[in-house]
N, C-alpha and C positions, 0 to 999 in steps of 0.2 A: 153449331158443332165445330171444334175447333179445325182449322184449315189444314193442318199437315194429319190429322185424321181421315180427313175427305180425300186427300192428295193419296193417302195409303188406300183406301177403300177402292180408288179408282184404278191404283195400281194392279191391286189384289184380282179386281173383276177383269181388267182388260189385258193383264200381261199373260204370254202363252210362253212356254219353254220353246216352241217352235217360231217365236217371232225374229223376222229379220231386221228389225229396228233396233239398232245399236247404239250406244253413247255416240260413236263416230259418226253415225248417218244423220245425225242433227249437228248442225255447224253454225250457230247462233253467235254472233259478236255485235254487242259485249254479251258474255257469257250470262243466262239469266239467273235470278237469286234461287228458283227450284223448278227442276223438270223431272215430270215422270213420264216414261214412255210407255205405250201400251203395245198392242199387236194390231197390225195391220195398216190400212190406209184410208183416208176419205179420197175420193177420187172426184174431181170439177166435172159437173154437167157441162153440156155445151151451152146452155144459158143459165148464168151466173146471177143469181138476186141478191144484193146487200142491201139489208134492213139496218137503218138507223136511226136515231132521234131527227126531229125537224129542228136542228140547231145550226146557226150561221156558223159557228165555230168548226162543226164538223164538215162543213162543204167541201172545202179542200182536201180534208183527209178522203173522203168518198171518190173524189173526182181523181185522186193520185191513184187509190187501189184501183178503181175503174181501168184507167189509162193503163195501168201495170199488168193488169189481169187479162187485158183484152188485145193488146198489141201483140206479143209473142203467141198467145195462143190461139186467135182467132175468134174465141169464144165469144157470145155475146152477153154484156154485162150490163145491167141496169141496177135503179135502186128504189125503193119504195118504202113508206112509213110503216106498212103491216108487215108483221113478222111471218105471215104465211107463206110456208115454202121457201123461205130464204135459205140461201147456201151459206151466207154469211152475217151474222147479227152483231152489231155494235151497240154496246148497251151503256148506258151511266148508271151506277148504282143509285137505287132510291136513297140508300144511308152508307154514308161513305166508310169506306174499310180503313180504318186507322193505318195500318200497314202499309197499303198501296200508296197513301200520300197524294199528291197533285199529278205524280207523273207516272204511277206505277200501273200495272194492269193483270187482268188473269185471262188467259188464252186456253179454251178447250176444244179440242178438236175429236170428235167421234166419227162413227160411220155414218151418222145422220146429217152431220154438217160442222159448222165453226162457229163459237160464240166467244167473242172478246168484250169484256167488261172492266170498267174502271171508273174512278170517282170523278175525273174531269176529263174532256176533251183531248189533253195532253197523253194521257195514259192511251185513250183508243189509238192516236196517232202512233205511239211506240208499239202499240200490240199489232198494228197493222205492219211494222215495219219487221216485226219478229215472223209474223206468218208470210210475209213475202220471201224470208230467209229459209221458212221450211220447204218452199217449193224448190222444184228442179232448178240447177244454175241457169238454164236456158230463159228462165224469167225475167232475166237483166236485158234481153235483146230487145232493140228497138222497132226488129222488124218481126213477121210472122215465123215460127219455128215450127215445122211437121215433124210428125211422127215423133212426138213426146208425150208420155203418160204424165198427165197434169194432177198430181196427188200431192198430199201431205200427210205424215206418220200421225197417228192418233197419239196424240200427248195433252197432257196437262202441264201449262206454266203458270208460275205466280213469279212475277217480277217487279223491282222497283230499284230507283237509283240509289247509290251509295250518297252521292253528292250531289248538289244543287247546281253548282255551277261545272258545267262541261264544255270546256271552249275549246275552239282552234283559231289562232290569230293568221290573218293573210295580210301581208304588207302590200299593199297597192301604191306605194309612193315609189318605192326604188326602181319598180317598174309598172306601169299603168295597165292595169286589166280590165275589159271593158263590163258593163253592166251585165250582159249575158253570161260572160267568163264569172263572173261573182255568183250570179245564179246556179251555175254548174256546180261550182264548189260549194253551194249551200245545198243543193241535191245531194249531193255525194255525202256530206257531214250528216245530214238528215236521217240517212239510211243506218246511222250507227249512234244515233241517240245524241249525238252533240246538241246543245241547247242556246251556245254562245258564240257567234262568229266577231271576233275582234279584229276592227278594220282599222290598220294602221295607215291614216290618210294622209300625213304631212311626214317631209323629212328634207334632208339637204338637197334631194334629186327630185321632188316633185310636192306641189301643193294639190290635192286632188278632190277638194269639194269646193264649189261656189259658195261665196260669202258676199253677199249683197251689202255693197257701200264699200267694197276693197276689190273693185274688178282685178285689179293687176295681180292677184292672188293667182288667177287662172289664165288670164292672158300673157303672164311671163311667168309666175311661177308653176306652171305644170307642164314646161316643155324645156327640154335639153338636147343635146347632141348625140344621137345614137352612138354609141360603141359597143362592140363584142370582143370578147376574150376574157381575162382575168380582171374582175371588177377590183377598183381601188389602183391599179396601176397602169390606167389608160394614159395615154398622152393627151394633155389639157387640150382642148378644142382651140381651133383659131378663131379669130374675131370674124371671118366670114362664113364660118359653117353654118349651115341652116339649124335652126333650133325649133324643128318640128317634129320631136319624138316625144311622147308622151300622151296627156289628156287629163279630164278631169270629168267628176260627176255634178250635173246640175243638182239644184234642188230637187226638182221634179225626179230624177233619176234615183235619188236617195230615198224618196218618198214610195217609190215603186220597189225599191229592194227592201226597205222595212217590212212592207206589205209582203212582200214576195216569203222574207225570213220568217215573218210571224205566221203565215199559213202553214208552215212548217215547225212553227212553237220555237223557232231561232229568236233570240234576243240580239241587235247588232249595237256591240260596245264600240263608238267611236274613239279615236285616239287623234289628239292635236299634241305632237310631240315637242314641248317646251321646256326650259329655255334653251337646250341645246337641240341638234339636229333641226335646226331653223333656217336654213340658208335660202330654200326656196320662197320664203316668207321676206326675208332681208334682201335679196334679191330684188324682189318685188317693191319693198318699202324699204328702203335702207334707211330711214329714220328710227326703225324699231331697234337700230344697233345704238351701240356705245361707240364704235369705231367710225371715223372718218372716212377710211377707206371704202367702206360699204358699200358707196356710191359705185363703185366699178365691179362689185361682186355679179357672178353670173351663177344659175342654178346648176347644180354640181352632175357632172355626165359620167362619173366615175373615175375622175382623178384623184391622186392623194390629197387630203386637205387635213388629215391628223397624223401625227406622229406618235405611235404605241410604244416605241421602244422604251419608255420610262414607266410603263404600266399605267394604269387608270389612277385619275383621270387623264384623258389622251392631251396631248401638246397641240393646241389648234395651230395649223398655218395659216386659217383665217378665222375671224371671228365668227361662228356659225349660231351664236348666242342671241336672244332676245335680251336688251338690256333692263336688269332687274331695277336700275336707278332712274330709269326713264318711263314717266308717267304715260306717254303715248303707247307702250307696251301695254299697260292696264287697259286703256280704251278699248284697244286694239283685242285684247283677250275677252273684254266685256261683251264687244258686239260678236265676236266667233261663238262664245259660250252660248250666248244668247240665241242663236240661230240654230246651233247645235242642240239646246234643250227643247227647242221647237220640233226638229226632224225627228229626233230618235227619241221614242218612248222609253227606252230602258231606263233604269233609275240612276245608272252609273255614267260618267264622263270619264275618259282617260287622259289626262293630261302628261304624259311621258316623264318627264325628269331624268332620263338616262343618260350618262355619258357627257354630261356638260363640262367643257373645258373651261379651264379657271386661269390661263396665262394671259389673256387679253385683259380679265376684269382684274386682275394683281396690279397692273400698271395703269388703270383708268381711274382720271381725277373725279368723275361722276360718282364711280362706285368707292372710292375713298370717302367721299362726301356723304353718302347714303350710310357707309358703315359707322362713321361719326356720330351721325345724327341720330342714328337708329341704336346705337350702342351694340353693334354687330362685332362680336370679337375677333373673328377669322372668315376666310373667304369661302370656306364650305358654308357657313351661316349665310352667307348672301342668296345663295339659291334657296335656303328654308325661309328666307323674306319674301321672296318671290312666290315660294309654292303656296304659303298660308295666304298671302294676298289674292291668288288665283282661285285658291279653295273656297274664300270667302265669296268669290265672285259665283262660282259653281253652285254652291248652298243657297245664293240669293236667287238662282232659277228654279230651286225646287229638286237639284240633282245632290248625287253624292260623289266625291272626287276619288279616282283610283290613279295610281301612279306607279312607276318600275322602284324596285327597292332603294336605289340611292336615295330618294328622298328623306329617307331615315337619317343620313347622316346630317343633314343642315336642320333637322328637328322639324317635326311636322305635328301637326294638330292630332288629336286621339280619333277623330273622324275620318281621317285619311285612309281609304282601302290600298292596301297594298299589294302588288303584283310581284312575287319574289322570283327572278330570274339567274342570279347569280349564284343560286345554290339554295338548299333547303334551310340553310341556317338563318338568313335574312328574314325568311317568312316564318321561323319559330320565333327568332328573336320578336318579330312585329306582332305576332299572336299572344306570347307572352305578356307584351305590353296592351294588349287587348284591342289592336287593328284588325280589321277584317282582310283576310289574307286569300289570295288566290296563287297557288302554287305553279309555277313555271319555269322549274330548274333547267337549266342548260345540259347538266349530266343526263337526263332522260329524255327532255322535251323540246329541244331545238331542231326542227325539222329542216332546217338548212345545212345542218351538219352532213358531212360525207357519211354514204351508208356502207361504203365497201372500201379497198385499197384507192388510193390516190390516183392511180393509174387509168381507174375506170370511173371515176366520179369528177364533176367539176370542183376544181379546187378551193376547198375552205380550210379554216386555219383548225378544224377539229372535227373528229367523228363520231358517230353515234350508230350503233348497231341495234337492229330489231330487239334482240335479248336484251340489251341494256333497257331499251325504252319500256320494255315487259316489267321492268322491276321497279317502275315508278309507282311510289306510295304515297300520294299527297297529304295524309294525316299523318304527322310524325309523333313517334312516342313523345309522351312529357307535355303534350300541350292539350287544353282544351279544345275539344272538335268544334265546338261552337264557333269559334273564330275562323277557321278554316272552310271558306265559303266553297271551294272546289279545286279543280286543276286544269290545266290548260297546256295545249303544244303551240307553238310558235312557228310559223314559216316565214322568215326573212326572206328578201327576192334581190338581192345583190345580184347572184348568179343566176337567177330566176327569172326568163324572158318570155315564157309562153305557159298557158294553163296547162299545156301536156306535162312541161317540166316541174309545173307546182303541183299535179296530179303524183307525178312520180315520185317528188319528195315526200309528198304527203302519207300517201300509202304504199307499205301496209303500217309504217309507225304509228298513223294515226289509229289503226287497229288496235294497238297495244295501250295507247293513251286512254281510248275509249272505255276499255277494259278495266282500266285503272281508276277510271272515275266513276263508274256505273256498278260495276259487278262486286260483290262480296270478296273479301279480301283472302279468305280461306279456298276460294274458288281457283285462285291463280295456280297454273300448272304449265309450264314451259312448254313440254313435248306436246301437251293435248291441245292448248292455245295453237300451235304452229300446224297442227292437223288441221284445225280450222280455219286457219289463214289462206293455206293451200286451196281449200274449196272456194274461198272468196277470190281469190287469183281466178280461177275458173269463171266466176261471176264476173269479175272484171274485166275477161275476156270478151264474155257476151254483150257486156254494156259498152265496150271500148272505151274504158277509162284505163289510164296508163297507170303502171304501178310498177315499182322496184323491186328486181329479183336478186338483188345485193345480197340477201341471208344465204344463198346458193354458192357464193363467191368464197374462196378460201381466205383466211386470215394470213397474211404474210409479215413474220418476223425474222429481221436480218442480224447477224453478229459475225465475229470473227473467230476462226479457229486459232490454235496454238501458232500453226505456222503462216499466220497471215491470211490464210483463204477465205473468202466468203463462204458464209452457213447460212442455211435458210430452214426455217422451220415454218410448217403450216398447221393451220388447225380450222375449225369449224364451228359454226353457231348452232348447228342442229346435225343430229345424227344420222345415219344411214346413207351417207355421200360416201363416195370414192373419188380421190384426186389422181389425175394421171397428167403426166408433165414432160416437157421436152427440153433440152439445151442447144438443140441442132438446127433451128429456125424452122420446123416443121411442124406442123398443126397435129396435136395430141388427140389420140382418141382412146377407147378403153383397152386397145392393144399396146399401148405403149408402157413406159414404166409406171407401175402406180406408187403412188407416196406411202412409204411406210415409216419414215422417221427423218432425222435431219438431212438436207442434201447439202452437199459442198460443189459450188458452181466450179467446173471445169476451168481451166486456167485462160483458155480461149475463145470460151463462150460470150456471145455478146447478149443473148436474150435467154429469158427462161418464159415458157408459155405453159399454162395451165387450164384446166377445164375440170368440171366435176360432173360425176354421173350418178344417176338412182336407178337401180335394178336394170343396168345396162344401157339406160337411154341418157342421151346429154341433157343436163338440165341447170348447168352454170353458164356465165359467158365464158368465152375465149380470153383469157387474159395475158398478155404479152408485155413482159415487163423487162426494160432495158437492165443489164446487169450493172452499166455505169450508174444508174439510178439506185440499183439495190446498194451497190459499194457506198454512194455519198450517206444513204440511210444508215450503213453500220458505221461510218464515220461519226455521224452525228449522235 
């Protein structure tokens, strides 16, 4: 029988006009493909029995479900091969359901119990994540929560992903994050059906992975001088400052992380960023450079090393590139790639390729000789030569190469997979040329960007609000979708020092990206999505996961009136909020003036304070905005 007809029969049999289960009472992220809600709830017994096939691939799924159900509830949770009396049944289909694919599932909650079915173990894992989201928010607590009715609504769900690549990139090079912190990040992303963790393992600020045969990569390359403030403008370290800030993963650490992620059906994509962004490697092994002065280079601590005033590519103040004309660079890459291929089972290895400066290459005799020898017509093609050679190394290890979209400019082989970050157009161009593409454009998916006004955020050169992230559509019109592998959000960590700040920058924008890569396009609805986000804020409160409340902050736009006075216009991402303000240095509440239209700053005012309320309750942060700063913005 057609599944849609089955869903309709369930709906007719179980729905009641008196049902208290409404669309808003189920807050699943990402939104499932099909949901039908019935009347009433299934109430969990004190003794919960999980039935599942005897499969090694399901061991961790059962363990995670058991732990999540037992800690906050205090209930006894056990598992059994027999289905007799089971509270929750995890079942693999005898015959594959073609619509579900490898990662889809069905979830049925009736008054008698819960049944999750899938073709493959990954689908059961995702069905478990959905089941946990049906439980009260307190299920996220790591300790016992009393006086809660542990129940889930009667519901039928059929769900499967829109795209196969659903990624988050975590930059562990700019600041080192421990193995346990990476696991913490994996745990959070697994709840929202992400299946690729892209680890950015090397950059100018650190080399984070042990490579046997090159011990200086971690003895020297993994350490710099700690600086705090605005990255990129730090005072260069003196010679006697201790270089003890950083760290690295041993190969055993990497194996452990790969297993941990695999248990949660997440693949880890390693990235070694070359030929640019390679200062940590060059400081360790100067012979990898074309530049004799490299013998004096140190791992970057956040001081300025690039001049971006002329646009991209930047002008390098020191040469942070591996030398494409140096055979030592290729033997180095062969060793590195060989060990990556052994450590990471994922089929792809990412080799960066972004933002490689050319000004040192332009005046280098080795590069000039290479161009003459190989018939290379321009300097951009020098990087293309390097890219093609390292891709052959990758392929010789049985892997596929992925790189940032700049590699298209120097010419790459058709087998190079492209990660499009500078916009959708480069991914579109690559897909039209039959490259595999992962979309991760800055306009929607850069999690290091500010989420609110610069007055309240670590200063970065651009902003990205939650509602803009929610507009992300990874498959553009006019392209064969078979070449779009999926989408990804990227968290660069120049301004992110701790795992708490990493969480703050990731969530809730990663909710939006998760929905963009999993849920059907026609399911998108911003107000409805945000109502679910607010429920997940409550869940994060119980799990003690940090998130950004920036969505509640006003958007500030300044200008000048005809008499040269400062004008201030305020707007909001979401409906239903009121903005209150003051110019008199006091802290406004809902009894202060309410924003109703353009404000004109009083002539002697020194600061504007803003706060948002929802239903008479403060919900936004108190923002204090110096008038002098607003005037500077108006001039710009």
